[in-house]
Every structure is written in structure tokens, then in C-alpha cells.
N, CA and C of each residue as an Amber inpcrd file, in Angstrom:
protein
   354
  17.7070000  -6.0900000 -20.8820000  16.9000000  -4.9710000 -20.0910000
  16.3460000  -5.3360000 -19.2290000  16.3380000  -4.2130000 -18.7940000
  15.7620000  -3.8000000 -17.1070000  14.3830000  -3.9760000 -16.9890000
  13.6610000  -3.4320000 -15.6560000  12.6890000  -3.5590000 -15.3740000
  13.0980000  -2.6100000 -13.8610000  12.4420000  -1.6810000 -13.0700000
  12.5630000  -0.9040000 -12.5620000  11.1170000  -1.0080000 -12.2010000
  11.0950000  -1.2200000 -11.0790000  10.0510000  -0.8420000  -9.4110000
   9.7340000   0.2580000  -8.5770000   9.0970000   1.0630000  -9.5150000
   9.5990000   2.6710000  -8.1630000   8.3930000   2.4630000  -7.7050000
   8.8870000   2.4890000  -5.6000000   7.5330000   2.6650000  -5.3950000
   7.8770000   4.2490000  -4.7220000   6.6860000   5.0560000  -4.8720000
   6.4360000   6.7340000  -4.8310000   5.6920000   6.7670000  -3.5900000
   5.9330000   8.7520000  -3.4510000   4.5760000   9.1410000  -3.0210000
   3.3280000   9.5270000  -4.1450000   1.6980000   9.2030000  -3.8030000
   0.8820000   9.5240000  -4.8410000   1.5820000  11.1020000  -5.3470000
   1.9550000  11.9120000  -4.7800000   1.9490000  13.6660000  -4.7590000
   3.5800000  14.3910000  -6.6210000   4.2370000  12.9000000  -6.8690000
   5.0660000  12.2120000  -7.2160000   4.7260000  11.5690000  -8.7080000
   3.5590000  10.8600000  -8.5570000   3.5480000  10.1580000 -10.1420000
   3.7920000  11.1490000 -11.3850000   2.8970000  12.1290000 -11.6250000
   3.2990000  13.1550000 -12.7870000   4.5430000  13.6870000 -13.3880000
   5.5320000  13.8380000 -12.3370000   6.6760000  14.0650000 -12.1880000
   7.2590000  12.6360000 -12.8870000   6.5790000  11.2650000 -12.7720000
   7.2500000  10.4570000 -13.0500000   6.9980000  10.1680000 -13.8380000
   5.5710000  10.5290000 -14.6680000   5.0870000  10.2410000 -16.0990000
   5.9730000  11.0990000 -17.2270000   6.3620000  12.1770000 -16.3390000
   6.6570000  13.2420000 -17.2130000   8.5210000  12.4780000 -17.8290000
   9.5500000  12.1450000 -16.9930000  11.0450000  11.6380000 -16.8070000
  10.3100000  10.1050000 -18.0470000   9.3180000  10.0810000 -17.6010000
   9.2440000   8.5590000 -18.7650000   8.8780000   8.8180000 -19.9110000
   8.3290000   9.9430000 -19.8820000   7.7380000  10.1370000 -21.7400000
   9.4800000  10.7030000 -22.4220000   9.7910000  12.0910000 -21.0460000
  10.8650000  11.8080000 -21.8050000  12.3740000  11.2860000 -22.0990000
  12.3710000  10.7760000 -21.3370000  13.5340000   8.5460000 -21.3570000
  12.9210000   8.8940000 -22.7040000  11.3740000   8.1660000 -23.4970000
  10.9930000   7.7270000 -23.6840000  11.1750000   6.2900000 -23.7640000
  10.2830000   5.8910000 -22.3280000   9.6420000   4.2240000 -21.5860000
   8.6290000   4.0190000 -22.7950000   8.6980000   2.9840000 -23.2870000
   7.6610000   2.6790000 -24.0450000   6.8010000   2.3440000 -23.3550000
   5.9650000   2.1960000 -22.0820000   4.5090000   2.0420000 -21.7350000
   5.0400000   1.8050000 -19.8380000   4.1980000   2.0950000 -19.2610000
   4.0410000   1.9020000 -18.1770000   3.2810000   0.7130000 -17.2170000
   3.1900000  -0.0060000 -15.9730000   2.0170000   0.4780000 -14.8740000
   2.3610000   0.6350000 -13.9650000   1.0930000   0.8430000 -13.9360000
   0.8020000   1.7190000 -12.0370000   0.3830000   0.4660000 -11.3170000
   0.3900000   1.0990000  -9.9850000  -0.3990000   0.3420000  -8.8920000
  -0.1970000   1.0850000  -8.1610000  -1.7640000   1.4440000  -7.0000000
  -1.5240000   2.4710000  -6.2810000  -2.2080000   0.8090000  -4.8280000
  -0.8850000   1.2490000  -3.7960000  -0.2470000   0.0130000  -3.2280000
  -0.3890000   1.2500000  -1.4350000  -0.1200000   0.2590000  -0.6480000
   0.2960000   0.2490000   0.5690000   0.6400000   0.0160000   1.2990000
   2.0700000   0.5530000   2.4620000   2.7530000  -0.4960000   2.2740000
   3.1560000   0.6680000   3.3450000   4.8270000   0.5430000   4.2410000
   5.3340000   1.3230000   5.3610000   7.0500000   0.1530000   5.2510000
   7.9090000   1.2930000   5.8030000   9.2900000   0.9090000   5.4820000
   9.7090000   2.0180000   6.8120000  10.3030000   2.0380000   6.9260000
  11.3240000   2.5090000   8.1650000  10.7470000   3.0350000   9.2730000
   9.7210000   4.0990000   8.3870000   8.8130000   5.0910000   9.3450000
   7.6010000   4.3790000  10.0430000   7.0110000   2.9900000   9.1480000
   6.6560000   1.5160000  10.7900000   5.0650000   2.7820000  10.1010000
   5.5210000   3.1990000   8.8000000   3.0430000   3.5200000   8.6290000
   2.9630000   4.9740000   9.3160000   2.0060000   4.3560000   9.8740000
   0.8430000   6.0050000  10.2990000   1.1900000   5.6190000  11.4710000
   1.3710000   6.3040000  12.3690000   1.7580000   6.0460000  13.8820000
   0.4370000   7.7400000  14.7450000  -0.7310000   6.8320000  15.3190000
  -1.4840000   7.1100000  15.8070000  -1.8970000   6.3800000  17.2830000
  -2.5990000   7.2650000  18.4350000  -2.5130000   6.2900000  19.9610000
  -3.3920000   5.6930000  19.5570000  -4.6280000   6.0140000  19.3300000
  -5.2340000   5.1630000  18.8370000  -4.9800000   3.9240000  17.9480000
  -5.4820000   2.4310000  17.9370000  -4.9320000   1.3290000  16.9950000
  -5.8040000   1.2650000  16.5090000  -6.6430000   1.6400000  14.9420000
  -7.1060000   0.8000000  14.1730000  -7.1370000   0.0600000  13.8150000
  -8.3520000  -0.6000000  13.9450000  -8.3930000  -2.3280000  13.8610000
  -9.6350000  -2.1640000  12.7430000  -8.4950000  -2.7290000  11.3460000
  -9.9470000  -2.6270000  10.4150000  -9.9810000  -4.5030000  10.2620000
 -10.7450000  -4.7670000   9.1960000 -11.1340000  -6.1840000   8.3540000
 -10.8640000  -5.8440000   6.4920000  -9.5210000  -6.7230000   6.4210000
  -8.8910000  -7.1020000   4.9560000  -9.3100000  -8.6650000   4.4640000
 -10.2700000  -8.3210000   3.3770000 -10.3030000 -10.0410000   3.2880000
 -10.5220000 -10.7330000   4.0010000 -11.4710000 -10.9530000   4.9580000
 -11.6340000 -11.2080000   6.0420000 -10.3540000 -11.5520000   7.7070000
  -9.8690000 -10.6100000   6.9780000  -8.2090000 -10.6400000   8.3940000
  -9.1660000  -9.9310000   9.1710000  -8.7380000  -9.4680000  10.6240000
  -8.4570000  -8.6280000  11.7010000  -6.8640000  -7.8790000  11.0390000
  -6.7830000  -6.3530000  11.0430000  -5.5500000  -6.3050000  11.2250000
  -5.3630000  -4.7100000  11.7230000  -3.5180000  -4.3790000  12.3460000
  -4.0300000  -3.1530000  12.5660000  -3.5370000  -2.1200000  11.2190000
  -4.6150000  -1.2430000  10.4300000  -4.2550000  -0.5490000   9.5170000
  -2.7620000   1.1190000   9.8430000  -1.4430000   0.4850000   9.5790000
  -0.4450000   1.6470000  10.0130000  -0.2160000   1.6320000   8.2900000
  -0.3840000   1.1510000   7.4500000  -0.2300000   1.2560000   6.2640000
  -0.0620000   3.0660000   5.3130000   0.7380000   3.6870000   5.0420000
   0.7010000   4.6650000   4.2800000   0.3850000   4.5290000   2.4320000
  -0.4030000   5.5700000   2.4810000  -0.7290000   5.4580000   0.8450000
   0.8790000   5.2520000  -1.0210000   1.0540000   4.5150000  -1.3890000
   2.0180000   4.9560000  -2.7390000   2.0990000   4.2160000  -4.2070000
   2.3900000   4.9870000  -4.5810000   2.4470000   4.6620000  -6.5480000
   3.2360000   3.3100000  -6.5690000   3.6660000   2.3150000  -7.2800000
   3.6820000   1.4020000  -7.7120000   4.2760000   1.3630000  -9.4710000
   4.8790000   2.2570000  -9.9190000   5.1850000   2.3270000 -10.9040000
   6.6790000   1.1550000 -11.2930000   6.0900000   0.3510000 -12.1290000
   6.7540000  -0.7260000 -13.1430000   6.8840000  -0.1800000 -15.0210000
   8.6330000  -0.5740000 -15.2980000   8.6520000  -0.0760000 -16.8640000
   9.8300000  -1.0520000 -16.3210000   9.7350000  -1.3710000 -18.4950000
  10.3820000  -1.9150000 -18.2440000  11.9110000  -1.8400000 -19.3330000
  13.2700000  -1.8280000 -19.0860000  13.6990000  -0.2240000 -19.5000000
  14.6630000  -0.6540000 -20.4990000  15.4290000  -0.4950000 -21.9260000
  17.1620000  -0.5490000 -22.1890000  18.1510000  -0.3730000 -21.1330000
  19.4440000  -1.5210000 -20.8550000  19.9400000  -1.1530000 -19.9960000
  19.8640000   0.3220000 -19.6290000  20.6660000   1.3990000 -20.3430000
  21.6290000   2.8070000 -20.9900000  20.8030000   3.5110000 -20.1180000
  19.5980000   3.1220000 -20.1790000  18.6500000   4.3040000 -19.3700000
  18.3360000   3.9710000 -18.5020000  18.9740000   2.9690000 -17.6630000
  18.4570000   2.8900000 -16.2090000  19.0090000   3.9720000 -15.4260000
  20.1410000   4.0390000 -15.4780000  21.4420000   5.1420000 -15.1340000
  20.2940000   6.3560000 -15.1230000  19.8080000   6.8670000 -16.6470000
  20.3200000   8.3220000 -16.2120000  18.5200000   8.9570000 -15.7060000
  17.0450000   7.0690000 -15.1790000  15.8330000   7.1280000 -14.9480000
  16.2220000   7.3250000 -13.4700000  16.7970000   6.8760000 -12.6660000
  17.4250000   7.0790000 -11.3350000  17.6350000   8.2310000 -11.0540000
  18.7430000   8.9900000 -11.8420000  19.3960000   9.7920000 -11.5190000
  18.0750000  11.4710000 -11.4100000  17.1480000  11.3950000 -12.2420000
  16.3400000  12.1680000 -12.4600000  14.7670000  11.5610000 -10.9820000
  14.6630000  10.5660000 -11.2170000  14.1200000   9.7590000 -10.1810000
  14.4810000  10.6210000  -8.5960000  15.3940000  10.1220000  -8.6140000
  15.9490000  11.0090000  -7.1650000  16.0250000  12.6670000  -6.8470000
  16.8210000  13.2990000  -8.3040000  16.0380000  14.8080000  -8.6160000
  14.8770000  15.0110000  -8.2250000  14.1990000  14.5180000  -9.1190000
  12.1380000  14.8490000  -8.4930000  11.4290000  14.3770000  -7.1760000
  11.8860000  13.1120000  -6.5800000  10.8620000  12.7920000  -5.5810000
  12.1660000  12.8300000  -4.6150000  13.4600000  13.0450000  -4.6250000
  13.5790000  13.1710000  -3.1840000  12.8490000  13.8860000  -2.3970000
  12.7000000  14.6800000  -0.8530000  12.2900000  15.0320000  -0.1970000
  12.6650000  14.8830000   1.0600000  13.9940000  14.1610000   1.3360000
  14.8710000  14.5580000   2.5620000  14.5590000  14.1210000   4.0450000
  13.0420000  13.0030000   4.0390000  11.9490000  13.0930000   4.5410000
  12.0530000  11.3560000   4.5130000  11.2810000  10.6680000   5.5830000
  11.6970000   9.0000000   4.8290000  10.2530000   9.3050000   4.0730000
  10.0070000   8.2560000   3.7250000   9.0960000   7.3250000   2.9720000
   9.2710000   8.7570000   1.2690000  10.3470000   8.6000000   1.1000000
  10.2620000   9.1320000  -0.1810000  10.4890000   7.5690000  -1.0510000
  10.7060000   6.7410000  -1.2620000  10.4430000   5.8410000  -2.0320000
  11.1680000   4.7640000  -2.0690000  11.3730000   3.7630000  -2.8050000
  12.2490000   2.7380000  -3.6340000  12.2270000   2.6280000  -5.0080000
  13.8070000   2.0440000  -4.9120000  13.4350000   1.9140000  -6.6730000
  14.0880000  -0.0490000  -7.1200000  13.3330000  -0.9910000  -7.5480000
  13.6570000  -2.4090000  -7.1570000  14.3710000  -1.8390000  -8.4000000
  15.3340000  -2.6000000  -9.0310000  15.8150000  -2.9470000 -10.6010000
  16.1500000  -5.1600000 -10.4670000  15.7230000  -4.7700000 -11.6990000
  15.5920000  -6.6500000 -11.9060000  15.9650000  -6.9010000 -13.4910000
  16.5060000  -8.0950000 -13.7440000  17.0170000  -7.9660000 -14.8850000
  15.7430000  -8.9320000 -15.6580000  15.8360000  -9.0360000 -16.7140000
  14.6410000  -9.2840000 -17.6880000  15.3900000 -10.0000000 -18.3560000
  15.0650000 -10.9940000 -19.1530000  15.7470000 -12.1110000 -20.0370000
  15.8560000 -11.2170000 -21.8140000  14.0720000 -12.0980000 -21.2900000
  13.6640000 -11.3250000 -22.4000000  12.1090000 -10.7520000 -22.3140000
  11.1570000 -10.1710000 -23.1340000  10.7390000  -9.5110000 -23.8470000
   9.5170000 -10.2460000 -25.0520000   8.2270000 -10.6420000 -25.6610000
   7.6670000 -10.6140000 -26.5400000   7.3130000  -9.8440000 -26.2700000
   6.6270000  -9.0870000 -27.2440000   4.8540000  -8.7720000 -27.9820000
   4.1520000 -10.2460000 -28.4940000   2.9480000  -9.4130000 -28.1480000
   2.2730000 -11.1560000 -27.9180000   1.6730000 -10.3340000 -29.1760000
   1.2680000  -8.9310000 -29.7310000   0.3080000  -9.2860000 -31.4520000
   0.9570000  -9.3270000 -32.8860000   2.4180000  -9.4140000 -32.0950000
   3.5110000  -9.5040000 -32.8820000   4.5030000 -10.6460000 -33.3360000
   5.0580000 -10.6850000 -31.9920000   6.3350000 -11.7470000 -31.9940000
   7.0740000 -10.9800000 -31.9100000   7.3720000  -9.7230000 -31.8760000
   8.4330000  -9.3890000 -32.1460000   9.3450000  -9.4000000 -30.5770000
  10.9360000  -9.7010000 -30.8160000  11.3960000 -10.0800000 -29.4970000
  11.7610000  -9.1220000 -28.9740000  12.7390000  -8.7740000 -27.4500000
  13.8390000  -7.7990000 -27.2430000  13.7590000  -6.5080000 -27.2320000
  14.0980000  -5.6440000 -27.4580000  13.6560000  -4.4260000 -27.3070000
  12.8810000  -3.8880000 -28.6410000  12.5990000  -4.6990000 -29.4360000
  11.7390000  -4.2970000 -30.7620000  10.2160000  -4.5980000 -29.7440000
   9.9720000  -5.3040000 -29.1010000   9.3510000  -5.2990000 -28.0130000
   8.9000000  -3.9120000 -27.0490000   9.8690000  -3.9310000 -27.1810000
   9.4270000  -2.2640000 -25.8940000   8.9190000  -1.4650000 -26.6160000
């Protein structure tokens, strides 16, 4: 099993949900996140200084959506291909997909393990 962590543009969320529904992905976790990559976030002539949790910082981060799913190994490449097809705009900031190995999954309610727990 693999965990896919997809950082995408917010407007692409519905497309990602459709892809995961087509593959019959058992579930997903979605978070609203902020970040920057090679584009270094928002570039403005004014340096906007905000306070986050008591720390002053210059905000140059862009809003993104983080979609996390755990899928069977066989589903990884089809998901990656479809996500790239739908989300690639050929502009910086399209996002990234991180792939992690998952040793085990346990469904809390029933105790099922592995693929049955997905």
C-alpha cells in the first residue's frame, strides 16, 4: 500500500475527487494549506507583515489543498497519470505528489487489516 500526498491548486479539488471516485478510492483526507515552492509564493512590492500564533512573519504563501489517500500499489500509477492530466497547467505552482510506503492499516471499528481496511 502507498500513501499519496497531493498538494494541488484549490480549483482542482473537484477534479481530484472525481479521479479518486473513478478508482474507487476508499476515502481521503483534505486540508487547506499554505505554501510556496520554486515560485516563492506571492511577490508584491509591499512586504505584508502578519502575526501568526504570536510570531511576526512576512506572508508570501499561496493557498493550496492537501489531499491524502492510501491506495493499493496497483492504483498509484493510474492516479498519478490522471492527476497530471487534469492538474497540469504548464505553470509554476501546479503542485506535487509525494508517495510513501504504508506498512499496515487497521480499521478501528472492525479490526480489519491491510487491503480490507481501506
